[in-house]
C-alpha positions as CSV (number, residue, x, y, z in Angstrom):
1,X,-7.7,2.0,-26.7
2,X,-10.5,3.0,-29.1
3,X,-13.6,4.8,-28.1
4,X,-16.7,3.9,-30.1
5,X,-18.3,6.8,-31.9
6,X,-19.4,7.9,-35.3
7,X,-16.2,9.9,-35.7
8,X,-13.7,8.7,-38.3
9,X,-10.5,8.6,-36.3
10,X,-9.5,7.5,-32.8
11,X,-8.4,11.0,-31.5
12,X,-11.3,12.6,-33.4
13,X,-13.6,10.5,-31.2
14,X,-11.6,11.3,-28.1
15,X,-11.8,15.1,-28.6
16,X,-15.6,14.9,-28.2
17,X,-15.3,13.8,-24.5
18,X,-15.0,16.8,-22.2
19,X,-12.2,16.5,-19.6
20,X,-11.4,18.8,-16.7
21,X,-8.0,19.9,-18.1
22,X,-5.4,19.2,-20.8
23,X,-3.2,17.1,-18.5
24,X,-6.1,14.7,-17.7
25,X,-6.8,14.4,-21.5
26,X,-3.2,13.5,-22.3
27,X,-3.2,10.9,-19.5
28,X,-6.3,9.2,-20.9
29,X,-4.9,9.4,-24.4
30,X,-1.8,7.4,-23.3
31,X,-4.0,4.7,-21.7
32,X,-6.1,4.0,-24.7
33,X,-5.0,0.5,-25.6
34,X,-8.1,-1.6,-26.0
35,X,-11.3,-1.5,-27.8
36,X,-14.4,-2.6,-25.8
37,X,-18.1,-2.0,-26.0
38,X,-21.2,-3.8,-24.7
39,X,-22.0,-7.1,-26.3
40,X,-18.5,-7.8,-27.7
41,X,-15.3,-9.4,-26.3
42,X,-11.9,-7.7,-26.1
43,X,-10.5,-9.6,-29.0
44,X,-13.2,-8.8,-31.5
45,X,-12.4,-6.2,-34.2
46,X,-14.2,-2.9,-34.6
47,X,-16.8,-3.2,-37.4
48,X,-16.3,-0.8,-40.2
49,X,-19.9,0.4,-40.1
50,X,-19.7,2.8,-37.2
51,X,-23.3,3.8,-37.5
52,X,-24.3,0.2,-37.0
53,X,-22.1,0.1,-33.8
54,X,-23.9,3.2,-32.3
55,X,-27.2,1.7,-33.1
56,X,-26.4,-1.6,-31.4
57,X,-25.1,0.3,-28.4
58,X,-28.1,2.7,-28.0
59,X,-30.8,0.1,-28.4
60,X,-29.3,-2.9,-26.6
61,X,-31.9,-4.2,-24.0
62,X,-34.1,-1.2,-24.7
63,X,-31.8,1.4,-23.2
64,X,-33.0,4.3,-25.4
65,X,-32.2,6.8,-22.6
66,X,-28.5,5.9,-22.8
67,X,-27.6,6.8,-26.4
68,X,-24.2,8.0,-27.2
69,X,-22.6,6.7,-24.1
70,X,-18.8,6.3,-24.1
71,X,-17.4,3.1,-22.6
72,X,-13.7,3.1,-22.0
73,X,-11.6,0.2,-20.6
74,X,-8.7,1.9,-18.8
75,X,-6.6,1.1,-15.8
76,X,-8.2,-2.4,-15.5
77,X,-11.7,-1.0,-15.1
78,X,-14.5,0.4,-17.2
79,X,-15.4,4.0,-17.4
80,X,-18.9,5.1,-18.5
81,X,-19.6,8.7,-19.5
82,X,-22.6,10.7,-20.7
83,X,-23.1,14.4,-21.1
84,X,-26.4,16.0,-20.4
85,X,-26.8,19.7,-20.8
86,X,-23.2,20.7,-20.0
87,X,-23.1,18.1,-17.2
88,X,-20.5,15.3,-17.7
89,X,-21.5,12.2,-15.7
90,X,-18.8,9.7,-15.1
91,X,-18.8,6.3,-13.4
92,X,-16.4,3.4,-13.0
93,X,-16.9,-0.3,-12.6
94,X,-15.1,-3.6,-12.9
95,X,-17.4,-5.0,-15.6
96,X,-19.4,-3.5,-18.5
97,X,-22.7,-4.6,-17.1
98,X,-22.0,-3.0,-13.7
99,X,-20.7,0.1,-15.4
100,X,-23.9,0.3,-17.5
101,X,-26.0,-0.1,-14.4
102,X,-24.2,2.5,-12.4
103,X,-24.4,5.0,-15.3
104,X,-28.1,4.4,-15.7
105,X,-28.6,5.1,-12.0
106,X,-26.4,8.2,-12.1
107,X,-28.2,9.6,-15.1
108,X,-31.7,9.0,-13.6
109,X,-30.6,10.6,-10.3
110,X,-29.3,13.7,-12.2
111,X,-32.5,14.0,-14.2
112,X,-34.7,13.5,-11.1
113,X,-32.7,16.2,-9.2
114,X,-33.6,18.7,-12.0
115,X,-37.3,18.1,-11.7
116,X,-38.9,21.1,-9.9
117,X,-41.1,20.2,-7.0
118,X,-44.8,20.9,-7.8
119,X,-46.4,23.4,-5.6
120,X,-49.0,21.7,-3.4
121,X,-51.8,22.9,-1.1
122,X,-51.7,19.5,0.6
123,X,-51.5,19.7,4.4
124,X,-49.3,17.4,6.4
125,X,-52.5,16.2,8.1
126,X,-54.0,15.0,4.8
127,X,-50.8,13.2,3.8
128,X,-50.4,11.7,7.4
129,X,-53.9,10.2,7.1
130,X,-53.2,8.7,3.7
131,X,-49.8,7.4,4.8
132,X,-51.3,5.8,7.9
133,X,-54.1,4.1,6.1
134,X,-51.9,2.7,3.2
135,X,-48.5,2.2,4.7
136,X,-49.1,1.6,8.4
137,X,-52.5,0.4,9.4
138,X,-52.5,-2.9,7.5
139,X,-49.2,-4.0,9.0
140,X,-49.1,-2.8,12.6
141,X,-50.3,-4.2,15.9
142,X,-53.3,-2.7,17.9
143,X,-50.9,-1.2,20.4
144,X,-49.0,0.7,17.6
145,X,-52.4,1.8,16.1
146,X,-53.3,3.3,19.5
147,X,-49.9,5.1,19.7
148,X,-50.3,6.6,16.3
149,X,-53.8,7.8,17.0
150,X,-52.6,9.6,20.2
151,X,-49.6,11.0,18.4
152,X,-51.8,12.5,15.6
153,X,-53.6,14.5,18.3
154,X,-50.3,15.7,19.9
155,X,-48.9,16.7,16.4
156,X,-52.0,18.5,15.2
157,X,-50.6,22.1,15.4
158,X,-47.8,21.0,13.0
159,X,-50.0,18.6,10.9
160,X,-52.4,21.4,10.0
161,X,-49.6,23.3,8.1
162,X,-48.9,23.0,4.3
163,X,-46.5,20.0,4.0
164,X,-44.3,21.9,1.5
165,X,-43.8,24.8,3.9
166,X,-42.7,22.7,6.9
167,X,-38.9,23.0,7.2
168,X,-36.2,22.3,9.8
169,X,-36.9,25.4,11.8
170,X,-40.6,24.9,12.1
171,X,-40.0,21.3,13.4
172,X,-37.4,22.4,15.9
173,X,-39.6,25.3,17.2
174,X,-42.5,22.9,17.6
175,X,-40.6,20.3,19.5
176,X,-38.9,22.9,21.7
177,X,-42.2,23.2,23.6
178,X,-42.7,19.4,24.0
179,X,-41.5,17.7,27.2
180,X,-38.6,15.3,26.9
181,X,-40.0,11.8,27.2
182,X,-40.7,8.6,25.3
183,X,-43.8,10.1,23.6
184,X,-41.6,12.9,22.1
185,X,-39.2,10.2,20.8
186,X,-42.1,8.4,19.1
187,X,-43.4,11.7,17.6
188,X,-40.0,12.2,16.0
189,X,-39.8,8.6,14.7
190,X,-43.2,8.6,13.0
191,X,-43.1,12.1,11.7
192,X,-39.7,11.4,10.1
193,X,-41.1,8.3,8.5
194,X,-44.1,10.3,7.2
195,X,-41.9,12.9,5.6
196,X,-39.7,10.1,4.1
197,X,-42.9,8.6,2.5
198,X,-43.8,12.1,1.1
199,X,-40.4,12.4,-0.6
200,X,-40.8,8.9,-2.0
201,X,-44.2,9.8,-3.5
202,X,-43.0,13.1,-4.9
203,X,-45.1,15.3,-2.7
204,X,-42.0,17.1,-1.4
205,X,-38.5,17.3,-2.7
206,X,-36.5,16.9,0.5
207,X,-37.1,15.5,3.9
208,X,-36.6,18.3,6.5
209,X,-35.5,15.7,9.0
210,X,-32.3,15.2,6.9
211,X,-31.1,18.4,8.4
212,X,-32.1,17.6,12.0
213,X,-29.8,15.7,14.4
214,X,-31.9,13.8,16.9
215,X,-30.6,12.9,20.3
216,X,-29.8,9.2,20.8
217,X,-32.8,7.1,21.8
218,X,-33.0,6.6,25.5
219,X,-34.3,3.3,26.7
220,X,-34.4,2.8,30.5
221,X,-33.4,-0.7,31.6
222,X,-36.3,-2.1,33.7
223,X,-34.8,-4.0,36.5
224,X,-35.9,-7.3,38.0
225,X,-37.2,-7.3,41.6
226,X,-34.5,-8.0,44.1
227,X,-34.8,-11.1,46.3
228,X,-35.8,-8.9,49.2
229,X,-38.5,-7.1,47.1
230,X,-39.9,-10.5,46.0
231,X,-40.1,-11.6,49.6
232,X,-42.0,-8.5,50.6
233,X,-44.3,-8.6,47.6
234,X,-45.3,-12.3,48.0
235,X,-45.9,-11.8,51.7
236,X,-48.1,-8.7,51.1
237,X,-50.4,-10.3,48.5
238,X,-50.7,-13.7,50.1
239,X,-54.3,-14.8,50.2
240,X,-55.4,-11.9,47.9
241,X,-56.8,-12.4,44.4
242,X,-54.1,-10.1,42.9
243,X,-51.5,-12.4,44.5
244,X,-52.5,-15.2,42.1
245,X,-52.1,-12.9,39.1
246,X,-48.7,-11.7,40.3
247,X,-47.5,-15.3,40.8
248,X,-48.6,-16.3,37.2
249,X,-46.7,-13.4,35.7
250,X,-43.6,-14.3,37.9
251,X,-43.8,-18.0,36.9
252,X,-44.5,-17.5,33.1
253,X,-42.7,-14.3,32.1
254,X,-45.6,-13.2,30.0
255,X,-46.0,-9.7,28.7
256,X,-48.9,-7.7,30.2
257,X,-51.3,-8.5,27.3
258,X,-50.3,-12.1,26.7
259,X,-52.1,-13.6,29.6
260,X,-55.5,-15.0,28.5
261,X,-57.4,-14.1,31.7
262,X,-60.8,-15.3,30.4
263,X,-59.8,-18.8,29.2
264,X,-56.3,-19.6,30.5
265,X,-57.3,-23.2,31.2
266,X,-57.8,-23.7,27.4
267,X,-54.1,-22.8,26.8
268,X,-52.7,-25.4,29.1
269,X,-51.4,-28.7,27.7
270,X,-51.8,-31.1,30.6
271,X,-49.8,-33.9,29.0
272,X,-46.7,-31.8,28.4
273,X,-47.3,-29.4,31.3
274,X,-46.9,-26.3,29.0
275,X,-48.8,-23.1,28.5
276,X,-49.4,-22.0,24.9
277,X,-49.4,-18.2,24.7
278,X,-49.6,-15.8,21.8
279,X,-46.3,-14.0,21.3
280,X,-47.5,-10.4,20.7
281,X,-44.1,-9.0,19.8
282,X,-43.5,-8.9,16.0
283,X,-44.6,-7.2,12.9
284,X,-47.0,-7.7,10.0
285,X,-49.7,-9.1,12.2
286,X,-48.3,-12.6,12.0
287,X,-49.7,-14.8,14.8
288,X,-46.8,-16.4,16.7
289,X,-47.0,-18.7,19.7
290,X,-44.6,-19.6,22.5
291,X,-44.7,-22.6,24.9
292,X,-43.8,-22.1,28.5
293,X,-43.0,-25.0,30.8
294,X,-45.2,-25.1,34.0
295,X,-44.6,-27.1,37.1
296,X,-47.5,-29.3,38.3
297,X,-47.8,-27.0,41.3
298,X,-48.3,-24.0,39.0
299,X,-50.9,-25.8,36.9
300,X,-52.8,-26.7,40.2
301,X,-52.5,-23.0,41.3
302,X,-54.1,-21.8,38.1
303,X,-56.9,-24.5,38.0
304,X,-57.8,-23.9,41.7
305,X,-58.2,-20.1,41.2
306,X,-59.9,-19.8,37.8
307,X,-62.8,-17.8,39.2
308,X,-60.4,-15.2,40.5
309,X,-58.3,-15.1,37.3
310,X,-61.4,-14.7,35.1
311,X,-62.4,-11.5,36.9
312,X,-59.3,-9.6,35.6
313,X,-58.1,-8.3,32.3
314,X,-54.7,-6.9,31.4
315,X,-55.6,-3.3,32.3
316,X,-57.2,-4.0,35.6
317,X,-54.3,-6.3,36.5
318,X,-51.8,-3.7,35.6
319,X,-53.4,-1.0,37.7
320,X,-53.8,-3.2,40.8
321,X,-50.2,-4.5,40.6
322,X,-49.0,-0.9,40.3
323,X,-51.0,0.0,43.3
324,X,-49.6,-2.8,45.3
325,X,-46.0,-1.8,44.3
326,X,-46.6,1.8,45.4
327,X,-48.0,0.7,48.8
328,X,-44.8,-1.3,49.3
329,X,-42.6,1.6,48.2
330,X,-41.3,-0.4,45.2
331,X,-41.0,1.8,42.1
332,X,-41.7,-0.9,39.7
333,X,-44.7,-2.4,37.8
334,X,-46.0,-5.5,36.2
335,X,-43.4,-5.2,33.4
336,X,-40.6,-5.9,36.0
337,X,-42.2,-9.2,36.9
338,X,-41.1,-10.4,33.4
339,X,-37.6,-9.3,34.1
340,X,-37.7,-11.1,37.4
341,X,-38.8,-14.3,35.6
342,X,-35.7,-14.2,33.4
343,X,-33.3,-13.4,36.4
344,X,-34.8,-16.1,38.6
345,X,-34.3,-18.7,35.8
346,X,-30.7,-17.5,35.4
347,X,-30.0,-18.4,39.0
348,X,-32.0,-21.6,38.7
349,X,-29.5,-22.7,36.0
350,X,-32.0,-22.8,33.1
351,X,-30.1,-22.5,29.8
352,X,-30.2,-19.1,28.1
353,X,-31.8,-20.6,25.0
354,X,-34.7,-22.0,26.9
355,X,-35.3,-18.7,28.8
356,X,-35.2,-16.8,25.5
357,X,-37.7,-19.0,23.7
358,X,-40.2,-19.0,26.7
359,X,-40.0,-15.2,26.7
360,X,-40.6,-15.0,22.9
361,X,-37.2,-13.5,22.0
362,X,-35.6,-14.1,18.6
363,X,-32.1,-14.4,20.2
364,X,-30.8,-15.3,23.7
365,X,-28.6,-12.2,23.5
366,X,-31.7,-9.9,23.8
367,X,-32.7,-11.8,26.9
368,X,-29.3,-11.5,28.5
369,X,-28.7,-7.9,27.6
370,X,-32.1,-6.5,28.6
371,X,-33.8,-8.8,31.0
372,X,-31.3,-10.6,33.3
373,X,-29.9,-8.7,36.3
374,X,-27.2,-9.6,38.8
375,X,-28.4,-10.0,42.4
376,X,-25.7,-11.3,44.8
377,X,-28.3,-12.2,47.4
378,X,-30.1,-14.5,45.0
379,X,-29.4,-18.2,44.9
380,X,-31.2,-21.3,43.5
381,X,-32.0,-22.5,47.0
382,X,-33.6,-19.2,48.0
383,X,-35.8,-19.2,44.9
384,X,-37.0,-22.8,45.3
385,X,-37.8,-22.1,49.0
386,X,-39.6,-18.7,48.3
387,X,-41.8,-20.1,45.6
388,X,-42.4,-23.5,47.2
389,X,-41.2,-25.4,44.1
390,X,-43.5,-23.6,41.8
391,X,-40.8,-22.8,39.3
392,X,-39.8,-25.5,36.8
393,X,-36.2,-26.7,37.3
394,X,-34.4,-27.6,34.0
395,X,-33.0,-31.1,34.0
């Protein structure tokens, strides 16, 4: 095989490539059986004007940064090599185009690694604010905005430092004084993302989080109310305004903020007996809706108690439901009513796909893995009797 170069002979060209040892050089010499270079087929002859060849190679598709690259077809694959300041870069690929692409990436990566990081007086707080306003704020929900605002306050002692001086040890020392909880997990998640953005924008050279091994994310499974807990809860709130709110959450599976307290009657389709609710889960601020089947009894329950429903909002409802749970000795909250909705429908025989869509999940597997519980005391007959036929029965 010939290697394209300005040299006059085959082995004269070969000698200009640096190999690790003599044995490797001899092995490659023996494998030189075919002439190949970009833009030509294997059967074409090598033009006599070798300067013209090098010119066509170096300027093909504007690749001025890849001059004097050696392309060798050996062992049924292409090998691309380029030497930069005593560094020999070598890549392999099945095709010339792929080989050229790999070599370009390898050369750029090497050149970028040699660029010294500029000294900066920028604090992490200054970059955090810029990162938040440009990369986060336009694309996140109101709940996430609230989380990041709180996390900024918690992280302030670390954010006030020079971003270039924050290393692995500083981060570990800071978090050693923070209590283990979900807030600490969020602090790690967003701080790591902020440093990643700083590397991408060239503010710092390396992400200090690359050297930190974080514990696996813990996510407690929120259980549904047992049949006995449902009995106690419904008996306790019977006749109370909060009892209507609890029933609506149990019968719709809505998230805390998805219930339109002030105008729920406007979201009901009386022809199809469905409730149209905004699905708040999702990114990029795209408005999504889900449709939940309601029984005629549930619709009547809502329309007969609009004055009571209108007095609540998601926060006041959450606090009062939590208070009721504590009075009953049940260590659960309004979130568990959503899990109870999924579990009750499981025992009512509702198809997983229907339950998943009404809860606003992208797949039924999410619903089954995270929301449905096994309760051996629960049966379809018990649910129908307890809720006085308020649940919709599929089929």
